[in-house]
N, CA, C and O atoms as a CHARMM CRD file, in Angstrom:
* protein
*
  292
    1    1 MET  N     75.77100 134.74200  91.55600 PROA 1      0.00000
    2    1 MET  CA    74.75700 134.61400  92.54100 PROA 1      0.00000
    3    1 MET  C     74.10500 135.87500  92.96900 PROA 1      0.00000
    4    1 MET  O     74.80200 136.75600  93.47200 PROA 1      0.00000
    5    2 LYS  N     72.74600 136.05000  92.80400 PROA 2      0.00000
    6    2 LYS  CA    72.19600 137.22400  93.18900 PROA 2      0.00000
    7    2 LYS  C     71.48300 137.15000  94.48100 PROA 2      0.00000
    8    2 LYS  O     70.68400 136.24000  94.70100 PROA 2      0.00000
    9    3 ILE  N     71.77800 138.19700  95.45500 PROA 3      0.00000
   10    3 ILE  CA    71.16600 138.03900  96.79700 PROA 3      0.00000
   11    3 ILE  C     70.10600 139.10200  96.61400 PROA 3      0.00000
   12    3 ILE  O     70.35400 140.20800  96.13500 PROA 3      0.00000
   13    4 SER  N     68.87300 138.69300  97.03300 PROA 4      0.00000
   14    4 SER  CA    67.70300 139.50800  96.90700 PROA 4      0.00000
   15    4 SER  C     67.63800 140.48300  98.12000 PROA 4      0.00000
   16    4 SER  O     68.22900 140.25100  99.17500 PROA 4      0.00000
   17    5 LYS  N     66.91100 141.54500  97.90400 PROA 5      0.00000
   18    5 LYS  CA    66.66300 142.52500  99.00000 PROA 5      0.00000
   19    5 LYS  C     65.96100 141.76400 100.22500 PROA 5      0.00000
   20    5 LYS  O     66.28700 142.03400 101.38100 PROA 5      0.00000
   21    6 LYS  N     65.06900 140.88600  99.95400 PROA 6      0.00000
   22    6 LYS  CA    64.47000 140.05700 100.91300 PROA 6      0.00000
   23    6 LYS  C     65.46300 139.47700 101.95700 PROA 6      0.00000
   24    6 LYS  O     65.19300 139.42700 103.15700 PROA 6      0.00000
   25    7 ARG  N     66.56000 139.07000 101.45200 PROA 7      0.00000
   26    7 ARG  CA    67.60000 138.31400 102.24800 PROA 7      0.00000
   27    7 ARG  C     68.06800 139.50500 103.19500 PROA 7      0.00000
   28    7 ARG  O     68.06000 139.39000 104.42100 PROA 7      0.00000
   29    8 HSD  N     68.51500 140.77100 102.46600 PROA 8      0.00000
   30    8 HSD  CA    68.92200 141.81200 103.35800 PROA 8      0.00000
   31    8 HSD  C     67.92300 142.11300 104.49900 PROA 8      0.00000
   32    8 HSD  O     68.29000 142.22900 105.66900 PROA 8      0.00000
   33    9 LEU  N     66.77600 142.22000 104.13600 PROA 9      0.00000
   34    9 LEU  CA    65.73300 142.64400 105.13500 PROA 9      0.00000
   35    9 LEU  C     65.64200 141.58900 106.17300 PROA 9      0.00000
   36    9 LEU  O     65.60400 141.93200 107.35500 PROA 9      0.00000
   37   10 ALA  N     65.60200 140.21500 105.80600 PROA 10     0.00000
   38   10 ALA  CA    65.56900 139.26700 106.95100 PROA 10     0.00000
   39   10 ALA  C     66.84600 139.32500 107.85500 PROA 10     0.00000
   40   10 ALA  O     66.80600 139.16000 109.07400 PROA 10     0.00000
   41   11 LYS  N     67.91800 139.56100 107.18000 PROA 11     0.00000
   42   11 LYS  CA    69.10500 139.65100 107.98800 PROA 11     0.00000
   43   11 LYS  C     69.09900 140.91500 109.03400 PROA 11     0.00000
   44   11 LYS  O     69.43600 140.87500 110.21800 PROA 11     0.00000
   45   12 THR  N     68.68300 141.91400 108.37700 PROA 12     0.00000
   46   12 THR  CA    68.46700 143.14500 109.16400 PROA 12     0.00000
   47   12 THR  C     67.64600 143.01900 110.49500 PROA 12     0.00000
   48   12 THR  O     68.03800 143.45300 111.57900 PROA 12     0.00000
   49   13 PHE  N     66.40700 142.34100 110.26900 PROA 13     0.00000
   50   13 PHE  CA    65.60400 142.18400 111.38500 PROA 13     0.00000
   51   13 PHE  C     66.05100 141.11900 112.39500 PROA 13     0.00000
   52   13 PHE  O     65.80100 141.31500 113.58400 PROA 13     0.00000
   53   14 THR  N     66.74800 139.91100 111.97800 PROA 14     0.00000
   54   14 THR  CA    67.17900 138.95700 112.96800 PROA 14     0.00000
   55   14 THR  C     68.40800 139.53000 113.66400 PROA 14     0.00000
   56   14 THR  O     68.58500 139.27400 114.85500 PROA 14     0.00000
   57   15 TRP  N     69.31700 140.33600 112.94600 PROA 15     0.00000
   58   15 TRP  CA    70.30800 141.08700 113.58300 PROA 15     0.00000
   59   15 TRP  C     69.80700 141.95400 114.74500 PROA 15     0.00000
   60   15 TRP  O     70.17300 141.86100 115.91700 PROA 15     0.00000
   61   16 ARG  N     68.87900 142.84400 114.21600 PROA 16     0.00000
   62   16 ARG  CA    68.27400 143.86900 114.95700 PROA 16     0.00000
   63   16 ARG  C     67.64100 143.26700 116.37300 PROA 16     0.00000
   64   16 ARG  O     67.85900 143.79100 117.46500 PROA 16     0.00000
   65   17 LEU  N     66.92500 142.22800 116.20100 PROA 17     0.00000
   66   17 LEU  CA    66.40800 141.57100 117.40800 PROA 17     0.00000
   67   17 LEU  C     67.53700 141.16400 118.42000 PROA 17     0.00000
   68   17 LEU  O     67.49100 141.45100 119.61600 PROA 17     0.00000
   69   18 THR  N     68.53000 140.48200 117.83500 PROA 18     0.00000
   70   18 THR  CA    69.67900 140.09100 118.71900 PROA 18     0.00000
   71   18 THR  C     70.41000 141.21900 119.31200 PROA 18     0.00000
   72   18 THR  O     70.81900 141.11800 120.46800 PROA 18     0.00000
   73   19 ALA  N     70.61100 142.28400 118.62600 PROA 19     0.00000
   74   19 ALA  CA    71.37000 143.35000 119.12200 PROA 19     0.00000
   75   19 ALA  C     70.50400 144.16500 120.09700 PROA 19     0.00000
   76   19 ALA  O     71.01400 144.65800 121.10300 PROA 19     0.00000
   77   20 THR  N     69.25800 144.30500 119.82300 PROA 20     0.00000
   78   20 THR  CA    68.37700 145.05800 120.72000 PROA 20     0.00000
   79   20 THR  C     68.12500 144.20400 122.00600 PROA 20     0.00000
   80   20 THR  O     67.97200 144.82400 123.05800 PROA 20     0.00000
   81   21 LEU  N     68.07300 142.97800 122.01600 PROA 21     0.00000
   82   21 LEU  CA    68.11900 142.29500 123.31500 PROA 21     0.00000
   83   21 LEU  C     69.36500 142.47800 124.10300 PROA 21     0.00000
   84   21 LEU  O     69.32000 142.62400 125.32400 PROA 21     0.00000
   85   22 THR  N     70.34600 142.47500 123.50900 PROA 22     0.00000
   86   22 THR  CA    71.68100 142.78600 124.16500 PROA 22     0.00000
   87   22 THR  C     71.71600 144.12600 124.77500 PROA 22     0.00000
   88   22 THR  O     72.19000 144.33500 125.89200 PROA 22     0.00000
   89   23 THR  N     71.20500 145.02300 124.01900 PROA 23     0.00000
   90   23 THR  CA    71.22100 146.49600 124.42400 PROA 23     0.00000
   91   23 THR  C     70.25800 146.67700 125.68700 PROA 23     0.00000
   92   23 THR  O     70.55700 147.35000 126.67300 PROA 23     0.00000
   93   24 MET  N     69.08700 145.99400 125.51800 PROA 24     0.00000
   94   24 MET  CA    68.12700 146.08600 126.68200 PROA 24     0.00000
   95   24 MET  C     68.70900 145.44000 128.06200 PROA 24     0.00000
   96   24 MET  O     68.46000 145.86900 129.18900 PROA 24     0.00000
   97   25 ILE  N     69.42900 144.46400 127.78800 PROA 25     0.00000
   98   25 ILE  CA    69.98300 143.76000 129.09500 PROA 25     0.00000
   99   25 ILE  C     71.08300 144.65900 129.58000 PROA 25     0.00000
  100   25 ILE  O     71.14800 144.97000 130.77000 PROA 25     0.00000
  101   26 ILE  N     71.95900 145.09100 128.68000 PROA 26     0.00000
  102   26 ILE  CA    73.08000 146.15200 129.33300 PROA 26     0.00000
  103   26 ILE  C     72.45900 147.28200 129.90100 PROA 26     0.00000
  104   26 ILE  O     72.92000 147.71300 130.95800 PROA 26     0.00000
  105   27 ALA  N     71.41300 147.87700 129.33500 PROA 27     0.00000
  106   27 ALA  CA    71.02200 149.17500 129.89800 PROA 27     0.00000
  107   27 ALA  C     70.19700 148.67500 131.20200 PROA 27     0.00000
  108   27 ALA  O     70.12600 149.48700 132.12400 PROA 27     0.00000
  109   28 TRP  N     69.66300 147.61000 131.34200 PROA 28     0.00000
  110   28 TRP  CA    68.95300 147.24000 132.56700 PROA 28     0.00000
  111   28 TRP  C     69.92000 147.05200 133.56500 PROA 28     0.00000
  112   28 TRP  O     69.72800 147.50700 134.69300 PROA 28     0.00000
  113   29 LEU  N     71.03300 146.37400 133.25200 PROA 29     0.00000
  114   29 LEU  CA    72.08900 146.10500 134.31400 PROA 29     0.00000
  115   29 LEU  C     72.74900 147.33600 134.83600 PROA 29     0.00000
  116   29 LEU  O     72.97000 147.51600 136.03400 PROA 29     0.00000
  117   30 ILE  N     73.06800 148.21300 133.84600 PROA 30     0.00000
  118   30 ILE  CA    73.73900 149.59200 134.21500 PROA 30     0.00000
  119   30 ILE  C     72.87100 150.52700 135.04000 PROA 30     0.00000
  120   30 ILE  O     73.26100 151.17000 136.01500 PROA 30     0.00000
  121   31 SER  N     71.61700 150.52200 134.51600 PROA 31     0.00000
  122   31 SER  CA    70.73200 151.39600 135.22800 PROA 31     0.00000
  123   31 SER  C     69.97800 150.83700 136.35400 PROA 31     0.00000
  124   31 SER  O     69.39400 151.59800 137.12400 PROA 31     0.00000
  125   32 GLY  N     69.94100 149.40700 136.52900 PROA 32     0.00000
  126   32 GLY  CA    69.22800 148.82200 137.58000 PROA 32     0.00000
  127   32 GLY  C     67.69000 148.71000 137.44100 PROA 32     0.00000
  128   32 GLY  O     67.00900 148.07700 138.24800 PROA 32     0.00000
  129   33 ASP  N     67.18300 149.36600 136.36400 PROA 33     0.00000
  130   33 ASP  CA    65.75700 149.48100 136.15400 PROA 33     0.00000
  131   33 ASP  C     65.50700 148.91400 134.69600 PROA 33     0.00000
  132   33 ASP  O     65.98900 149.34300 133.64800 PROA 33     0.00000
  133   34 PRO  N     64.57600 147.76800 134.88700 PROA 34     0.00000
  134   34 PRO  CA    64.18400 147.10900 133.59400 PROA 34     0.00000
  135   34 PRO  C     63.30400 147.94800 132.66200 PROA 34     0.00000
  136   34 PRO  O     63.28900 147.69300 131.45800 PROA 34     0.00000
  137   35 LEU  N     62.61400 148.88400 133.15100 PROA 35     0.00000
  138   35 LEU  CA    61.94200 149.82000 132.21200 PROA 35     0.00000
  139   35 LEU  C     62.91300 150.64500 131.41000 PROA 35     0.00000
  140   35 LEU  O     62.69000 150.87200 130.22100 PROA 35     0.00000
  141   36 THR  N     64.02900 151.11800 132.05100 PROA 36     0.00000
  142   36 THR  CA    65.05600 151.83300 131.19900 PROA 36     0.00000
  143   36 THR  C     65.56800 150.95000 130.12300 PROA 36     0.00000
  144   36 THR  O     65.76600 151.41400 129.00100 PROA 36     0.00000
  145   37 GLY  N     65.80700 149.64500 130.41200 PROA 37     0.00000
  146   37 GLY  CA    66.29500 148.71800 129.31900 PROA 37     0.00000
  147   37 GLY  C     65.48300 148.66500 128.33000 PROA 37     0.00000
  148   37 GLY  O     65.91200 148.81100 127.18600 PROA 37     0.00000
  149   38 LEU  N     64.04900 148.42900 128.60100 PROA 38     0.00000
  150   38 LEU  CA    62.95000 148.37500 127.57700 PROA 38     0.00000
  151   38 LEU  C     62.81800 149.66200 126.78000 PROA 38     0.00000
  152   38 LEU  O     62.54700 149.64200 125.57900 PROA 38     0.00000
  153   39 THR  N     62.99400 150.66900 127.39900 PROA 39     0.00000
  154   39 THR  CA    62.89500 152.08200 126.72400 PROA 39     0.00000
  155   39 THR  C     64.06900 152.27600 125.75000 PROA 39     0.00000
  156   39 THR  O     63.88100 152.57100 124.57000 PROA 39     0.00000
  157   40 VAL  N     65.22200 152.10800 126.25800 PROA 40     0.00000
  158   40 VAL  CA    66.46300 152.12900 125.46700 PROA 40     0.00000
  159   40 VAL  C     66.46200 151.28000 124.26800 PROA 40     0.00000
  160   40 VAL  O     66.79500 151.68700 123.15500 PROA 40     0.00000
  161   41 GLY  N     66.05000 150.00900 124.55300 PROA 41     0.00000
  162   41 GLY  CA    65.99200 148.96300 123.47800 PROA 41     0.00000
  163   41 GLY  C     64.98200 149.27600 122.37700 PROA 41     0.00000
  164   41 GLY  O     65.20500 149.05000 121.18800 PROA 41     0.00000
  165   42 GLY  N     63.90500 149.78800 122.83200 PROA 42     0.00000
  166   42 GLY  CA    62.75200 150.07300 122.01500 PROA 42     0.00000
  167   42 GLY  C     62.99500 151.18000 120.99000 PROA 42     0.00000
  168   42 GLY  O     62.66700 151.10000 119.80600 PROA 42     0.00000
  169   43 ILE  N     63.64400 152.28800 121.60400 PROA 43     0.00000
  170   43 ILE  CA    64.05400 153.30500 120.66800 PROA 43     0.00000
  171   43 ILE  C     65.08500 152.88200 119.69800 PROA 43     0.00000
  172   43 ILE  O     64.95200 153.11100 118.49600 PROA 43     0.00000
  173   44 GLU  N     66.15200 152.24400 120.21200 PROA 44     0.00000
  174   44 GLU  CA    67.30200 151.74100 119.39100 PROA 44     0.00000
  175   44 GLU  C     66.81600 150.79700 118.36700 PROA 44     0.00000
  176   44 GLU  O     67.42800 150.74200 117.30000 PROA 44     0.00000
  177   45 PHE  N     65.77800 150.04100 118.56900 PROA 45     0.00000
  178   45 PHE  CA    65.26900 148.96400 117.56300 PROA 45     0.00000
  179   45 PHE  C     64.85500 149.69600 116.33900 PROA 45     0.00000
  180   45 PHE  O     65.35400 149.38000 115.25900 PROA 45     0.00000
  181   46 PHE  N     63.89400 150.74200 116.43500 PROA 46     0.00000
  182   46 PHE  CA    63.36000 151.45700 115.36500 PROA 46     0.00000
  183   46 PHE  C     64.38700 152.43300 114.65400 PROA 46     0.00000
  184   46 PHE  O     64.29600 152.69000 113.45300 PROA 46     0.00000
  185   47 VAL  N     65.34100 152.94100 115.45100 PROA 47     0.00000
  186   47 VAL  CA    66.21900 153.89000 114.78000 PROA 47     0.00000
  187   47 VAL  C     67.25500 153.17200 114.01700 PROA 47     0.00000
  188   47 VAL  O     67.73400 153.70800 113.01800 PROA 47     0.00000
  189   48 LYS  N     67.66400 151.94100 114.42100 PROA 48     0.00000
  190   48 LYS  CA    68.78600 151.32700 113.77900 PROA 48     0.00000
  191   48 LYS  C     68.42300 150.30600 112.66300 PROA 48     0.00000
  192   48 LYS  O     69.29500 149.84100 111.92900 PROA 48     0.00000
  193   49 ILE  N     67.20000 149.99500 112.56200 PROA 49     0.00000
  194   49 ILE  CA    66.76200 149.12600 111.37900 PROA 49     0.00000
  195   49 ILE  C     67.16400 149.80100 110.03600 PROA 49     0.00000
  196   49 ILE  O     67.92300 149.19700 109.27800 PROA 49     0.00000
  197   50 PRO  N     66.68700 151.02000 109.71700 PROA 50     0.00000
  198   50 PRO  CA    67.02700 151.67600 108.46400 PROA 50     0.00000
  199   50 PRO  C     68.50900 151.83100 108.39000 PROA 50     0.00000
  200   50 PRO  O     69.05300 151.64600 107.30200 PROA 50     0.00000
  201   51 ILE  N     69.15800 152.12600 109.34900 PROA 51     0.00000
  202   51 ILE  CA    70.67900 152.51700 109.34300 PROA 51     0.00000
  203   51 ILE  C     71.38100 151.23400 108.97900 PROA 51     0.00000
  204   51 ILE  O     72.27800 151.24500 108.13600 PROA 51     0.00000
  205   52 TYR  N     71.00900 150.15300 109.57300 PROA 52     0.00000
  206   52 TYR  CA    71.73500 148.80900 109.29600 PROA 52     0.00000
  207   52 TYR  C     71.36600 148.24600 107.92100 PROA 52     0.00000
  208   52 TYR  O     72.21400 147.62600 107.27800 PROA 52     0.00000
  209   53 TYR  N     70.14600 148.43800 107.45500 PROA 53     0.00000
  210   53 TYR  CA    69.63300 148.08900 106.14700 PROA 53     0.00000
  211   53 TYR  C     70.43900 148.72400 105.01100 PROA 53     0.00000
  212   53 TYR  O     70.83100 148.09000 104.03100 PROA 53     0.00000
  213   54 PHE  N     70.65300 150.02000 105.22200 PROA 54     0.00000
  214   54 PHE  CA    71.31700 150.79400 104.10500 PROA 54     0.00000
  215   54 PHE  C     72.86500 150.46800 104.18500 PROA 54     0.00000
  216   54 PHE  O     73.52000 150.35600 103.14900 PROA 54     0.00000
  217   55 HSD  N     73.40500 150.32700 105.37100 PROA 55     0.00000
  218   55 HSD  CA    74.67400 150.06600 105.59000 PROA 55     0.00000
  219   55 HSD  C     74.98300 148.67100 104.94100 PROA 55     0.00000
  220   55 HSD  O     76.02600 148.52200 104.30500 PROA 55     0.00000
  221   56 GLU  N     74.17600 147.75700 105.08200 PROA 56     0.00000
  222   56 GLU  CA    74.26000 146.36100 104.48000 PROA 56     0.00000
  223   56 GLU  C     74.32600 146.52100 103.00300 PROA 56     0.00000
  224   56 GLU  O     75.20800 146.00200 102.31900 PROA 56     0.00000
  225   57 ARG  N     73.31800 147.29300 102.51100 PROA 57     0.00000
  226   57 ARG  CA    73.32800 147.36500 100.95400 PROA 57     0.00000
  227   57 ARG  C     74.54100 147.97200 100.31200 PROA 57     0.00000
  228   57 ARG  O     75.02000 147.48200  99.28900 PROA 57     0.00000
  229   58 VAL  N     75.08000 149.10400 100.93900 PROA 58     0.00000
  230   58 VAL  CA    76.38100 149.73300 100.56500 PROA 58     0.00000
  231   58 VAL  C     77.50200 148.65800 100.48100 PROA 58     0.00000
  232   58 VAL  O     78.18400 148.57600  99.45900 PROA 58     0.00000
  233   59 TRP  N     77.70100 147.83800 101.53500 PROA 59     0.00000
  234   59 TRP  CA    78.65500 146.88700 101.63500 PROA 59     0.00000
  235   59 TRP  C     78.51900 145.76100 100.53500 PROA 59     0.00000
  236   59 TRP  O     79.47700 145.18600 100.01900 PROA 59     0.00000
  237   60 TYR  N     77.23800 145.54300 100.26400 PROA 60     0.00000
  238   60 TYR  CA    76.87800 144.45300  99.29400 PROA 60     0.00000
  239   60 TYR  C     77.39800 145.01900  97.94600 PROA 60     0.00000
  240   60 TYR  O     77.96500 144.22800  97.19300 PROA 60     0.00000
  241   61 ARG  N     77.26400 146.25600  97.58700 PROA 61     0.00000
  242   61 ARG  CA    77.71500 146.77900  96.33600 PROA 61     0.00000
  243   61 ARG  C     79.19400 147.13200  96.24000 PROA 61     0.00000
  244   61 ARG  O     79.72300 147.43300  95.16900 PROA 61     0.00000
  245   62 SER  N     79.83000 147.08500  97.38800 PROA 62     0.00000
  246   62 SER  CA    81.25900 147.29700  97.46000 PROA 62     0.00000
  247   62 SER  C     82.11000 146.15200  97.07800 PROA 62     0.00000
  248   62 SER  O     81.76100 145.01100  97.38400 PROA 62     0.00000
  249   63 ASN  N     83.25400 146.38900  96.40000 PROA 63     0.00000
  250   63 ASN  CA    84.21200 145.41300  96.00500 PROA 63     0.00000
  251   63 ASN  C     85.28600 145.35500  97.12300 PROA 63     0.00000
  252   63 ASN  O     86.18500 144.53100  96.95700 PROA 63     0.00000
  253   64 PHE  N     85.30800 146.07700  98.17200 PROA 64     0.00000
  254   64 PHE  CA    86.32600 146.17700  99.16300 PROA 64     0.00000
  255   64 PHE  C     86.61700 144.76200  99.70800 PROA 64     0.00000
  256   64 PHE  O     85.77800 143.99400 100.17700 PROA 64     0.00000
  257   65 GLY  N     88.00900 144.52900  99.56400 PROA 65     0.00000
  258   65 GLY  CA    88.45400 143.24100 100.12600 PROA 65     0.00000
  259   65 GLY  C     88.12300 141.86200  99.38600 PROA 65     0.00000
  260   65 GLY  O     88.39200 140.74300  99.82300 PROA 65     0.00000
  261   66 LEU  N     87.51900 142.15000  98.23800 PROA 66     0.00000
  262   66 LEU  CA    86.98400 140.93800  97.40900 PROA 66     0.00000
  263   66 LEU  C     87.89300 141.07600  96.05500 PROA 66     0.00000
  264   66 LEU  O     87.67400 141.95200  95.21800 PROA 66     0.00000
  265   67 ASN  N     88.87100 140.16800  95.94800 PROA 67     0.00000
  266   67 ASN  CA    89.58400 140.10800  94.65600 PROA 67     0.00000
  267   67 ASN  C     88.80300 139.43400  93.60300 PROA 67     0.00000
  268   67 ASN  O     88.23700 138.36800  93.84300 PROA 67     0.00000
  269   68 GLY  N     88.74300 140.02000  92.41000 PROA 68     0.00000
  270   68 GLY  CA    88.19600 139.49200  91.12400 PROA 68     0.00000
  271   68 GLY  C     86.65400 139.40500  91.15900 PROA 68     0.00000
  272   68 GLY  O     86.06600 138.64900  90.38500 PROA 68     0.00000
  273   69 ARG  N     86.00700 140.16300  92.03900 PROA 69     0.00000
  274   69 ARG  CA    84.48200 140.13400  91.94900 PROA 69     0.00000
  275   69 ARG  C     84.04400 141.42100  91.04400 PROA 69     0.00000
  276   69 ARG  O     84.41100 142.57000  91.29000 PROA 69     0.00000
  277   70 SER  N     83.35400 141.11000  90.15600 PROA 70     0.00000
  278   70 SER  CA    82.83300 142.21400  89.40600 PROA 70     0.00000
  279   70 SER  C     81.75600 143.01700  90.12200 PROA 70     0.00000
  280   70 SER  O     81.10500 142.44200  90.99400 PROA 70     0.00000
  281   71 ARG  N     81.50600 144.29600  89.83600 PROA 71     0.00000
  282   71 ARG  CA    80.53900 145.20000  90.63000 PROA 71     0.00000
  283   71 ARG  C     79.03400 144.62000  90.25000 PROA 71     0.00000
  284   71 ARG  O     78.60700 144.46700  89.10600 PROA 71     0.00000
  285   72 ARG  N     78.37000 144.35000  91.41800 PROA 72     0.00000
  286   72 ARG  CA    76.96800 143.99300  91.29300 PROA 72     0.00000
  287   72 ARG  C     76.03900 145.16300  91.23700 PROA 72     0.00000
  288   72 ARG  O     76.25100 146.18500  91.88900 PROA 72     0.00000
  289   73 GLU  N     75.10700 145.01900  90.52600 PROA 73     0.00000
  290   73 GLU  CA    74.12800 146.16900  90.36700 PROA 73     0.00000
  291   73 GLU  C     72.78500 145.74500  90.97200 PROA 73     0.00000
  292   73 GLU  O     71.83000 146.52200  90.95900 PROA 73     0.00000
């Protein structure tokens, strides 16, 4: 079964939206300022998208913890 890069991108964006919303709420609760939550969340959203995408691709190519799986290219 071949998993396309489109799937990794879709997973990256859906996770990023979920995680960013969580970060915004936490930053807002800690700071008491909704603008701080939006600022932190906005920065975090764009910084972490490429980090997560490449992390996902590396794990996809890894055989770690998978018995009997051949390396995917």
